[in-house]
C-alpha positions in Angstrom: 7.0 -7.3 -13.2 5.8 -10.3 -11.3 3.0 -12.6 -12.4 3.0 -14.1 -8.9 4.4 -11.5 -6.4 3.8 -13.9 -3.4 6.0 -16.5 -5.1 8.7 -13.9 -5.6 8.6 -13.0 -2.0 8.8 -16.6 -0.9 11.6 -17.7 -3.3 13.7 -14.7 -4.2 13.1 -12.0 -1.6 16.7 -10.7 -1.4 17.3 -10.6 -5.2 14.1 -8.8 -6.4 13.2 -5.2 -5.7 10.7 -4.0 -8.4 6.9 -4.3 -8.6 5.7 -2.9 -11.9 2.7 -4.2 -13.9 3.5 -6.3 -17.1 1.6 -3.8 -19.3 3.8 -0.9 -18.1 7.0 -2.9 -18.7 5.9 -3.9 -22.2 5.0 -0.3 -23.0 8.4 0.9 -21.7 10.2 -1.7 -23.8 8.1 -0.9 -26.9 8.7 2.8 -26.7 12.3 3.1 -25.4 14.7 3.4 -28.3 17.6 2.2 -26.1 15.8 -1.0 -25.0 16.5 -4.2 -26.9 14.0 -6.3 -25.0 13.0 -7.6 -21.6 14.5 -10.5 -19.7 11.7 -12.3 -17.8 12.7 -14.6 -15.0 10.4 -17.1 -13.3 9.7 -16.7 -9.6 9.4 -20.4 -9.0 11.8 -22.0 -11.4 15.2 -21.2 -12.8 13.7 -20.3 -16.2 14.3 -17.1 -18.2 12.6 -15.8 -21.3 13.5 -12.9 -23.6 10.8 -10.6 -25.0 12.3 -8.6 -27.9 11.4 -5.0 -28.4 9.6 -5.9 -31.7 7.5 -8.5 -29.8 6.7 -5.9 -27.1 5.6 -3.5 -29.8 3.3 -6.1 -31.3 1.8 -7.0 -27.9 1.2 -3.4 -27.0 -0.4 -2.8 -30.4 -2.6 -5.9 -30.2 -3.8 -5.0 -26.7 -4.9 -1.6 -27.9 -7.0 -3.2 -30.7 -8.7 -5.7 -28.4 -12.5 -5.3 -28.2 -13.7 -4.6 -24.7 -15.6 -7.5 -23.3 -19.3 -7.1 -22.6 -20.3 -7.3 -19.0 -22.8 -10.0 -18.3 -25.2 -7.4 -16.7 -25.0 -5.1 -19.7 -26.9 -7.0 -22.4 -27.2 -4.2 -24.9 
């Protein structure tokens, strides 16, 4: 999962080989019983962040409850 795929290609080309959307990765982490979490690495800095399985579950659940935004052209 890359928030900025172009930055990944510029900075870490030889070390990265996956291109999966963040929503898919969170869903996988939330539903896979063998997954403890996700290690997210910045494409531009030497920074890492762990998203636990329970946090992934919460994020997936809250995304499903989000109200769809109204389109500016659909006023009803």
